FITI-931957 format. One line per field, with one value per residue (C-alpha): residue in one letter; residue number from 1; x, y, z. Coordinates in pm, 1 decimal, padded with zeros to 6 digits. Each point is the difference from the previous one (the first is absolute). Layout:
BEGIN
r	A:... .
k	NUM:... .
c1	X:... .
c2	Y:... .
c3	Z:... .
This chain:
BEGIN
r	M:N:Y:E:E:A:I:K:Y:L:D:S:F:I:N:Y:E:N:K:N:S:Y:S:Y:K:D:S:F:K:L:T:R:M:E:R:L:V:D:I:L:G:N:P:Q:D:G:I:R:S:I:H:I:A:G:S:K:G:K:G:S:T:S:A:I:T:Q:S:I:L:K:S:A:G:F:N:A:G:L:Y:T:S:P:H:L:Q:S:F:R:E:R:I:R:I:N:D:S:L:I:S:E:D:D:I:A:R:F:S:D:K:V:K:M:A:V:C:K:M:G:H:D:K:P:T:F:F:E:A:Y:T:A:L:A:Y:L:Y:F:K:D:K:G:V:D:F:A:V:Y:E:T:G:L:G:G:R:L:D:A:T:N:I:V:K:S:L:V:C:A:I:T:P:I:S:Y:E:H:T:D:K:L:G:S:T:L:S:E:I:A:F:E:K:A:G:I:I:K:E:G:S:I:C:V:S:A:P:Q:E:K:E:A:L:D:T:I:A:R:V:S:K:E:R:K:A:K:L:V:L:V:G:T:D:I:S:F:K:E:I:S:G:D:D:A:G:E:V:F:S:V:S:G:A:V:G:K:Y:E:R:L:R:M:K:L:L:G:S:H:Q:V:V:N:A:A:S:A:I:A:I:I:E:S:L:R:F:S:G:T:I:I:P:E:D:A:I:V:K:G:V:E:E:A:R:W:P:G:R:L:E:V:V:S:R:D:P:L:V:V:L:D:G:A:Q:N:K:A:S:A:L:A:L:A:S:S:I:R:R:F:K:Y:K:R:L:I:L:V:L:G:V:S:G:D:K:D:I:K:G:I:L:E:A:L:M:P:V:S:D:S:V:V:L:T:R:S:K:I:T:A:R:A:A:D:P:E:G:I:R:K:L:M:D:P:S:K:K:T:T:V:T:Y:G:V:D:D:A:M:N:A:A:L:L:Q:S:D:S:G:D:L:V:L:V:T:G:S:L:F:V:V:G:E:A:R:S:R:Y:A .
k	1:2:3:4:5:6:7:8:9:10:11:12:13:14:15:16:17:18:19:20:21:22:23:24:25:26:27:28:29:30:31:32:33:34:35:36:37:38:39:40:41:42:43:44:45:46:47:48:49:50:51:52:53:54:55:56:57:58:59:60:61:62:63:64:65:66:67:68:69:70:71:72:73:74:75:76:77:78:79:80:81:82:83:84:85:86:87:88:89:90:91:92:93:94:95:96:97:98:99:100:101:102:103:104:105:106:107:108:109:110:111:112:113:114:115:116:117:118:119:120:121:122:123:124:125:126:127:128:129:130:131:132:133:134:135:136:137:138:139:140:141:142:143:144:145:146:147:148:149:150:151:152:153:154:155:156:157:158:159:160:161:162:163:164:165:166:167:168:169:170:171:172:173:174:175:176:177:178:179:180:181:182:183:184:185:186:187:188:189:190:191:192:193:194:195:196:197:198:199:200:201:202:203:204:205:206:207:208:209:210:211:212:213:214:215:216:217:218:219:220:221:222:223:224:225:226:227:228:229:230:231:232:233:234:235:236:237:238:239:240:241:242:243:244:245:246:247:248:249:250:251:252:253:254:255:256:257:258:259:260:261:262:263:264:265:266:267:268:269:270:271:272:273:274:275:276:277:278:279:280:281:282:283:284:285:286:287:288:289:290:291:292:293:294:295:296:297:298:299:300:301:302:303:304:305:306:307:308:309:310:311:312:313:314:315:316:317:318:319:320:321:322:323:324:325:326:327:328:329:330:331:332:333:334:335:336:337:338:339:340:341:342:343:344:345:346:347:348:349:350:351:352:353:354:355:356:357:358:359:360:361:362:363:364:365:366:367:368:369:370:371:372:373:374:375:376:377:378:379:380:381:382:383:384:385:386:387:388:389:390:391:392:393:394:395:396:397:398:399:400:401:402:403:404:405:406:407:408:409:410:411:412:413:414:415:416:417:418:419:420:421:422:423:424:425:426:427:428:429:430:431:432 .
c1	02179.6:-00255.6:-00363.2:00047.0:00307.0:-00189.3:-00289.5:00247.2:00173.3:-00325.4:-00103.7:00323.6:-00141.7:-00220.7:-00359.5:-00259.0:-00277.6:00110.6:00040.2:-00255.6:00199.1:00201.9:-00003.6:-00164.9:00149.9:00349.1:00002.4:-00147.9:00221.5:-00069.0:00351.1:00143.0:-00222.1:00094.2:00367.0:-00049.5:-00183.8:00241.5:00286.2:-00211.1:-00059.5:-00355.5:-00168.9:-00344.5:00018.2:-00134.5:-00275.6:-00361.9:-00098.3:-00317.0:00032.3:-00260.9:-00023.0:-00275.4:-00102.3:-00208.6:-00054.9:00327.7:00118.4:-00330.0:-00013.8:00356.6:-00079.1:-00314.7:00186.3:00279.1:-00252.2:-00166.0:00335.8:00089.2:-00334.9:00071.5:00311.5:00258.9:00293.1:-00111.2:00212.0:-00144.6:00184.5:-00184.9:00066.6:00002.6:-00007.1:-00214.3:00227.3:00299.1:00220.2:-00063.0:-00363.8:00108.5:00134.3:-00180.6:-00054.0:-00342.6:-00071.3:00362.5:00178.7:00363.6:00215.9:00243.9:00284.3:-00099.9:-00021.4:00353.2:00128.4:-00140.0:00094.9:00360.1:-00050.5:-00163.7:00284.5:00261.9:-00188.9:-00044.7:00374.8:00045.5:-00247.5:00217.3:-00152.1:-00355.0:-00126.9:-00346.6:-00286.1:-00133.3:-00289.6:00229.6:00233.9:-00287.8:-00163.3:00327.5:00004.5:-00349.6:00112.5:00290.7:-00220.6:-00268.0:00265.0:00178.1:-00322.6:-00113.7:-00344.6:-00244.9:-00150.7:00086.5:-00259.0:00149.8:-00177.9:00152.9:00126.2:-00063.6:-00146.9:00113.2:00196.0:00314.4:-00062.3:00272.7:-00244.0:-00045.4:00291.5:-00195.4:-00131.1:-00353.9:-00239.6:-00291.8:-00012.2:-00291.6:-00096.5:-00233.3:-00221.7:00187.8:-00072.6:00180.7:00314.6:00359.1:-00108.4:00325.2:00188.8:-00228.7:-00194.7:-00294.2:-00253.0:-00137.1:00140.1:00352.7:-00026.4:-00140.8:00290.2:00246.4:-00198.2:-00037.2:00376.9:-00006.9:-00180.3:00243.3:00009.6:-00235.6:-00110.1:-00338.1:-00125.5:-00293.2:-00162.5:-00239.5:-00288.8:00145.9:-00103.7:-00022.6:00309.0:00212.7:-00147.1:00059.4:00368.7:00026.3:-00175.8:00230.0:00318.8:-00131.5:-00070.5:00342.2:00166.9:-00226.8:-00112.9:-00336.1:-00215.1:-00244.2:-00255.7:-00147.4:-00364.2:-00025.5:00191.4:-00017.4:-00318.1:-00064.1:-00289.7:00007.1:-00267.4:00049.0:00256.4:00031.6:00271.6:00096.2:00069.6:-00140.8:-00215.4:00011.0:-00001.1:00238.0:-00064.1:00339.2:00114.2:00043.0:-00221.9:-00278.1:00068.0:-00320.4:-00031.5:00369.2:00082.9:00279.5:00109.9:00135.8:-00256.8:-00151.4:-00165.2:00329.9:00151.9:-00251.7:00149.4:00348.7:-00102.3:-00156.5:00324.7:00201.6:-00223.3:00046.9:00377.6:-00017.5:-00219.3:00238.5:00281.5:-00162.0:00152.0:00344.2:-00105.7:-00105.9:-00355.3:-00114.0:-00291.3:-00320.5:00032.1:00340.1:-00151.2:-00284.4:00235.7:00260.3:-00254.2:-00141.7:00340.5:00148.2:00122.4:00126.5:00059.4:-00064.9:-00288.3:-00334.1:00157.0:-00181.6:00265.7:-00230.4:-00370.0:-00016.1:00054.9:-00053.5:00322.7:00035.9:00317.2:00009.9:00286.0:-00209.9:00240.5:-00169.1:-00345.8:-00129.2:00108.2:-00141.2:-00335.3:-00004.0:00081.2:-00277.4:-00244.7:00128.1:00006.1:-00379.2:-00011.8:00119.1:-00248.3:00110.7:-00127.0:00276.8:00303.1:00326.6:00247.1:00374.9:00159.2:00361.4:00089.1:00320.3:00073.1:00000.6:-00355.7:-00329.0:-00075.9:-00298.6:-00149.2:00045.3:-00163.9:-00291.6:-00061.0:00036.8:-00124.6:-00370.2:00015.7:00207.2:-00137.9:00340.2:00357.2:00338.8:00279.3:00346.8:00313.0:00215.2:00346.2:00121.6:-00001.9:00120.9:-00284.0:-00260.4:-00209.6:-00008.0:-00323.6:-00045.5:00019.4:-00271.6:-00218.4:00012.8:-00159.5:-00292.7:-00333.8:00081.9:-00329.7:00109.3:00121.4:00372.1:00296.7:00356.3:00274.1:00349.8:00027.2:-00223.1:00011.5:-00115.5:-00271.7:-00129.3:-00003.6:-00196.4:-00248.3:-00059.1:-00045.1:-00272.4:-00177.1:-00296.2:-00153.4:-00135.2:00231.9:00236.8:00363.5:00113.7:00373.0:00091.9:00178.0:00334.3:00131.2:00276.3:-00258.0:-00196.1:00315.2:00084.1:-00356.7:-00007.4:00305.0:-00224.0:-00210.6:00218.7 .
c2	-01996.7:-00233.9:00110.3:00146.5:00193.7:00123.5:00133.0:00167.6:00157.3:00127.6:00135.7:00199.9:00245.9:00288.0:-00120.8:00273.2:-00250.3:00032.4:00378.2:00274.9:00311.5:00044.2:00202.4:-00203.7:00199.3:00003.7:-00365.6:-00169.8:00020.1:-00185.2:00087.6:-00208.3:-00294.3:00035.6:-00007.6:-00317.0:-00195.7:00123.6:-00160.6:-00317.4:-00004.3:00140.4:-00330.6:00168.5:00047.7:-00262.4:-00112.1:00080.8:00215.0:00133.5:00287.3:00092.2:00303.7:00149.4:00083.9:-00308.3:-00330.4:-00005.9:-00319.7:-00180.1:00117.7:-00121.2:-00338.5:-00049.6:00100.4:-00246.8:-00273.7:00043.5:-00015.0:-00314.4:-00157.5:00074.0:-00217.0:00275.4:00002.4:00312.9:00194.1:00223.7:00266.5:00165.1:00174.9:-00002.9:-00360.4:-00137.9:-00262.0:-00072.1:00191.9:-00284.5:00105.1:00306.5:-00198.3:-00297.6:-00188.1:-00155.7:-00158.1:-00026.4:00253.9:00072.6:-00253.2:00083.8:-00126.3:00232.6:00298.9:-00080.3:-00057.5:00320.4:00203.6:-00088.3:00148.2:00312.1:00040.6:-00015.1:00267.6:00222.7:-00012.6:00171.8:00279.0:00206.7:00200.3:00026.9:-00332.6:-00131.9:-00018.9:-00332.5:00018.5:00078.9:-00288.3:-00245.4:00121.8:-00060.3:-00348.6:-00059.9:00111.7:-00245.6:-00284.1:00045.3:00023.2:-00311.7:-00200.6:00115.7:00123.3:00072.4:00296.0:00197.6:00196.9:00278.8:00183.5:00339.2:00065.6:00369.4:00236.3:-00104.3:00271.1:-00046.1:-00362.1:-00258.2:-00203.9:00289.2:-00095.4:-00287.2:00049.0:-00116.5:-00116.5:00107.4:00202.4:00044.2:00249.8:-00127.6:00237.1:00303.4:00146.2:00217.6:-00178.2:00098.4:00361.4:00125.5:-00173.8:-00035.9:00324.7:00143.6:-00017.1:-00292.0:00163.2:00005.5:-00360.1:-00108.8:00169.1:-00213.2:-00317.5:00094.3:00017.3:-00368.4:00075.8:-00061.0:00170.6:-00168.0:-00266.4:-00097.5:00123.4:-00160.5:00215.4:-00120.5:00234.5:00321.6:00326.9:00265.3:00185.5:-00314.4:-00116.6:00339.1:-00029.2:-00359.0:00097.2:00299.6:-00202.7:-00276.2:00254.3:00162.9:-00340.6:-00116.5:-00293.1:-00168.7:00046.3:-00279.5:00096.8:-00263.9:00088.5:00158.6:-00199.5:-00307.0:-00041.3:-00225.4:-00101.3:-00165.3:-00270.0:-00127.1:-00011.2:-00176.3:-00127.0:-00266.3:00229.4:00210.3:-00073.0:00265.6:00063.2:00203.8:00131.9:00057.5:00152.6:-00347.8:-00238.1:-00028.2:-00199.9:-00101.6:-00106.4:-00004.9:-00141.9:00125.7:-00099.3:00346.7:00177.5:00344.9:00214.9:00180.7:-00328.2:-00004.7:00330.7:-00148.7:-00308.1:00216.3:00199.1:-00320.9:-00119.1:00335.3:-00044.9:-00351.7:00105.4:00287.3:-00247.7:-00078.1:00323.4:-00158.4:-00333.6:-00203.0:-00136.5:-00153.7:-00246.4:00055.7:-00322.9:00112.1:00330.8:-00179.8:-00248.5:00264.1:00221.4:-00294.0:-00126.1:00338.0:00026.8:00302.4:-00064.5:00265.7:00165.1:-00086.7:-00336.2:-00236.0:-00184.2:-00152.4:-00083.0:-00088.4:00261.8:00206.9:00189.7:00218.3:00175.4:00301.6:00231.8:00319.4:00284.2:00319.7:00152.2:-00116.4:-00358.6:00010.3:00122.2:-00285.7:-00240.3:00139.2:-00058.6:-00345.8:-00133.1:00009.9:-00318.0:-00194.8:-00113.6:00095.7:00135.1:00240.4:00129.3:00018.3:00212.2:-00063.5:00313.3:00094.4:00285.2:00144.7:00348.3:00159.9:-00112.6:00188.3:-00137.0:00229.3:-00103.8:-00369.4:00045.8:00189.1:-00294.5:-00285.1:00128.7:-00007.1:-00373.2:-00097.9:-00099.6:00000.6:00073.7:-00150.1:00235.7:-00129.5:00055.7:-00214.8:-00090.9:-00031.6:00367.0:00315.8:00183.6:-00147.9:00259.6:00000.3:-00176.4:00244.9:00284.8:-00165.4:-00039.3:00375.0:00055.7:-00230.1:00050.7:-00061.0:-00183.9:-00279.5:-00307.7:-00005.7:-00216.4:00116.6:-00253.9:00029.8:-00322.4:-00176.5:-00328.9:00173.5:00176.4:-00324.8:-00161.8:00294.4:-00001.3:-00374.8:00020.6:00262.3:-00194.3:-00230.5:-00250.7:00183.2:00301.2:00123.5:00097.2:00234.7:00073.0:00297.5:00335.3:-00125.2:-00289.7:-00032.5:-00060.2:-00235.3:-00198.1:-00047.4:-00104.8:-00237.9:-00185.5:-00140.9:-00176.6:-00065.6 .
c3	01179.6:00148.3:00046.7:00347.7:-00116.2:-00305.7:00209.0:00234.3:-00300.7:-00151.2:00339.6:00013.2:-00255.7:00104.7:00002.2:-00045.0:00072.6:00361.9:00012.4:00054.2:-00076.7:-00318.8:-00319.4:-00276.6:-00285.7:00150.8:00109.5:-00308.4:-00309.4:-00323.3:-00116.3:00285.5:-00090.9:-00365.4:00098.1:00204.8:-00270.5:-00265.9:00193.1:00023.5:-00374.9:00007.0:00086.0:-00003.6:-00376.6:-00236.1:00238.7:-00079.0:00295.4:00158.7:00246.7:00263.0:00230.0:00215.2:00355.5:00068.3:-00175.3:-00192.4:00170.4:-00058.3:-00362.0:-00051.5:00154.6:-00211.5:-00317.1:00073.8:00081.4:-00340.4:-00179.8:00194.8:-00090.3:-00365.8:00024.1:00029.7:00238.8:00185.5:00246.2:00271.6:00198.4:00290.4:00329.6:00292.1:00113.9:00280.7:00153.2:-00224.7:-00242.7:-00244.4:-00045.4:-00197.9:-00294.3:-00148.9:-00323.1:-00039.7:00341.7:00117.0:00216.5:-00074.4:00182.5:00277.6:-00219.6:-00283.8:00234.4:00115.8:-00355.7:-00144.6:00307.1:-00083.7:-00346.6:00141.0:00247.6:-00274.6:-00193.2:00306.0:00061.8:-00337.4:00074.2:00228.7:00285.4:-00135.8:00129.9:-00085.5:00246.5:00126.1:-00245.0:-00291.6:00083.5:00038.8:-00322.2:-00183.7:00150.4:-00140.5:-00345.7:00012.5:00120.5:-00264.9:-00272.0:00123.2:00016.2:-00341.7:00097.5:-00279.8:00183.6:00312.5:00196.2:00212.0:00280.2:00078.4:00348.8:00072.6:-00258.9:-00344.6:-00176.6:00209.8:00102.4:-00063.2:-00210.9:-00242.2:-00221.4:-00154.8:-00351.9:00065.6:-00269.8:00217.3:00319.0:00235.3:00266.1:00269.4:00205.4:00129.1:00341.8:00252.2:00120.1:00078.4:-00048.2:00150.9:-00282.3:-00301.7:00033.0:00188.4:-00285.9:-00200.9:-00312.4:00144.8:00121.4:-00337.8:-00178.0:00196.6:-00075.3:-00368.0:-00022.1:-00097.3:-00329.0:-00284.4:-00339.2:-00247.6:00248.7:00147.1:00335.9:00178.5:00264.6:00266.9:00086.0:00141.9:00158.0:-00275.5:00121.6:-00020.7:-00330.1:-00163.2:00085.5:-00125.1:-00324.7:-00049.6:00052.4:-00228.9:-00274.1:00038.4:-00033.1:-00282.2:00211.9:-00056.2:00311.7:00089.5:00264.3:00227.9:00052.8:-00345.0:-00261.1:00223.1:00203.6:00297.5:00222.3:00340.1:00016.9:00353.5:00276.0:00333.1:00231.8:-00257.7:-00294.1:-00281.3:-00305.0:-00271.5:-00373.7:-00215.5:-00348.7:-00155.8:-00325.1:-00146.7:00194.3:00254.6:00314.6:00172.7:00362.8:00079.7:00341.3:00222.5:00348.1:00079.2:00215.2:-00037.4:-00264.7:-00050.8:-00118.9:-00285.2:-00115.6:00029.7:-00200.3:-00273.0:-00014.9:-00031.5:-00284.8:-00174.1:00032.7:-00140.9:-00293.5:-00075.3:-00060.7:-00335.5:-00133.1:00044.4:-00147.4:00305.0:00000.3:00327.7:-00036.3:00194.9:00198.8:00132.3:00113.7:00177.4:00165.6:00089.2:00173.7:00194.0:00111.6:00095.1:00356.6:00192.4:00372.0:00262.0:-00184.4:00160.3:00072.1:00234.4:00201.1:00260.8:00016.8:00368.6:00115.9:-00318.2:-00071.8:-00309.7:-00115.8:-00230.8:-00090.0:-00027.3:00072.3:-00113.4:00037.2:-00338.3:00062.9:00352.3:-00133.4:-00251.2:00282.9:00221.0:-00283.4:-00093.9:00356.7:00006.7:-00206.9:00303.7:00262.5:00350.5:00330.1:00100.2:-00188.4:00192.3:-00193.0:00027.0:-00143.0:-00062.0:-00236.5:-00143.1:00126.5:-00344.8:-00079.7:00033.9:00346.0:00055.2:-00332.6:00075.5:00340.6:-00154.0:-00234.0:00248.3:00334.4:-00097.8:-00078.9:00305.1:00339.0:00169.8:-00105.6:00078.0:-00104.0:-00075.1:-00203.5:-00223.5:00123.5:-00358.4:-00100.1:00170.0:-00178.7:00233.0:00180.2:00380.9:00104.8:00286.7:-00250.8:-00209.9:00309.7:00061.4:-00342.9:00082.3:00168.6:00369.2:00046.1:-00235.6:00188.6:-00078.1:00095.9:-00067.6:-00075.0:-00139.2:-00196.9:-00251.7:00188.3:00318.5:-00198.3:-00146.0:00341.9:00139.9:-00287.9:00015.6:00376.5:-00049.9:-00273.5:00046.7:-00238.0:-00302.1:00030.9:-00271.6:00060.0:-00277.7:-00032.7:-00216.4:-00038.6:-00128.3:-00205.3:00257.6:00272.7:-00226.1:-00079.1:00368.6:00081.3:-00296.6:00130.9:00275.1:-00258.5:-00306.3 .
C-alpha cells in the first residue's frame, strides 16, 4: 500500500470517534486487541511505557512528559488522539511525526494480521494503536508515552505494561458510556493501573480520588498525589506562558517556564514531573536540567494556541464543561475589547454545560459544525439552547464560521475557536 491506500484501509474500520450512539462495553474489547497484537508478535512488550488517562489535560501531560524524556537524551515515542490536521500527528518520536511511508509499511503488517482474525475485526483506533506499537518497536524507542482514547479500562492502549501510569483531572464526560457519576468514570480511568506499579494522580474531586485510591490499594500500586506528595505554585501567567515552581519528591524546580498557556497547564506540568520522578523506582534518573528544558520546550497545538495576533485568534480544544470553565478563566490573560466565540460541539458532549461556561465571557457567537465527524451537533440545535438575546450567527462549516467571525471583528477584538478538536483542527489549517 502507499500512504493514500493505507489511510483508506484504516478508514474502512468502524471509527467510534465519529459516532455518537454505541455501547461502550459491547464495542470495546481488550480480548480483540490482545488477539491482534499477539498475531503481530506483541510489539508493545519490551518498551518502557508510560500510560496516561483522564478527562482533561491527558494530551498536554503526555506531551510534557515526552518532551522531558526527549530533553534527557532518550528516543521518546508519543501516541495521542485525535489529530488536528493529519493522521501522522498521532504517532511521533521526539519532534518527528511518523512518515507517510512508515504508515503505509506498517499498515501492510496490520492488514496481514487482521486477515487472520476472522470476523471480529478491530476498530480504527485498535488498528492504528497496533500500528503505533509496531512503529515504536521498529524504531527502537527508549520510552513510549501513550494517551488513552476513551476511558481506560477497555481502551486499546491498556495492554501495555506501564512503568508509571497517570490519571489527569476527572470530570463529567461521555456519561452515557463511562457512567453517570464521577466514581463510575474514575473506575474506568483507573482501569489502567497495573498490579504493583506506580499511579500518579492529578488533583481530583473526592469521589474520583476515593475510587483511584481504592483501585490502587487493591492492585498494590503506589499512589502519588499531585498537590500533596508533589506540590506546585503558579507564580505568574500571561499570553506568553506560565512561570511556576514545583516541589517534587526528589527535587525542587524553581521558576520553571512553560509556553503552554493557562493555570491548568501548571497542574499538567506538575503531573508530568511526578511521572518523571517516579521512573526512579525502575532505575531511570532524569537530571534536573532535562526537566527544566523539557517543560520549557513542550508544545501542544490547539490548546490555548495563538495562531494570529492581528487579528488575535486563539484556538482551544475545550470539549466539556470543566475544560470550558478553565478556558473562560484562562482567556482573561489576553487583552481584548470584545470576544467573538466560534463554537462547534460534538453531539454527545455536555452542550448546556459548555454554553454555561462560555456565554458569560462572549460578546457574540458564531455557531458551526465540523465536516470531519458525523458526531457534530447541529448548530441550529445549539442556538435553541442559548439565550436568544445573545448575538448569534449560524453556519454549517468552519471556514464559513471563521469568515463570519473575522468579518465581525475590529482591531483589538479576540476570536476564540473552541468546543471540539475537530473544529479547532479545521480552523488551524487556515494558519498552519
